[in-house]
C-alpha positions, 0 to 999 in steps of 0.5 A, a space after each residue: 472467491 472471484 479471481 476475475 471480479 477482484 482483477 477487475 476491481 484492481 484494474 478499476 482502481 488503477 484506472 482511477 489513479 490514472 484519471 486522477 493523475 491526468 486531472 492533477 497534471 492539468 492542474 499543475 499538480 496542485 492537488 498534491 498539497 492534499 498529500 501527507 505533510 508532517 508539519 500539518 496540524 493533523 494527519 488527515 486529510 493527507 492520510 486519506 488522499 496521499 495514495 491517490 495522488 502522484 507526482 507525474 505520469 512516470 510515478 503512477 506508471 511505476 506503481 501500476 503493475 505492482 499495485 495490480 499484482 500485489 493488490 489482487 493477491 491480497 484480495 484473494 482472501 476476500 475483498 472485504 479483508 482486502 479493503 480493511 487491510 488497505 485502509 489499515 495500511 494507508 492510515 497506519 503508514 500515513 500516520 507514521 509518515 506524518 509523525 516522523 517524515 521529512 517536511 515535504 508532501 508525501 504522495 503516491 500509491 507506493 505506500 500501498 505496494 509496500 504495505 501489500 508486500 509486507 502483508 503477503 510476505 508476513 502471511 507466509 511466515 505467520 500462516 505457514 500454509 503451502 499457499 502463503 509460503 508459495 505466494 510469499 516466496 514468489 513475491 520476494 523473488 519478483 518484488 524483493 528489490 523494492 526493499 531498497 525503497 525503504 532506504 533514504 537514497 534520494 530526496 525524490 522518493 518518500 522512503 518514509 512512506 515505504 518504510 511505515 507502510 511496510 511495517 503497517 502491512 506486517 502488523 496487518 498480517 499479524 492482526 488478521 492472522 490473530 483474528 482468524 485464529 480467535 474466530 476458529 477457537 471461538 467456534 
């Protein structure tokens, strides 16, 4: 497990989001039509592109530190697992938004943040190891306030993305815990 390598990978990911936002901004945010739009005939490509697109520099700035922190914590259990969990959260959360979201373009990496939050907190519940409970407690103490983001308080925020991604993170935690348990019992 390489803490530094995973930190560098997360930093590269966030820098990539900033570069995409610069390009998107120069284009008048026309790339945001590639986000999730519930009335579209298919959830794809929106589900794939939405986490990479943002509505403004402020939007990507607000997402950067939590994405770095929570993403790095998810990657502590291995980068392959991190990648699979990230894809799972993006797809399951995105399909939930496509099925039940408001008719608007939903974009931003905050879905991943809420998914990672749900995953890590649920790991503390499902694993019940000291490290998982410690990490979950720290995350709740530092980032617990984000849970207000699942409430429909403003039209400018995709609470649907936050909600469905949080649920996807909890489901991912349960699924990966079950896989680990089944792998141990198969030996």
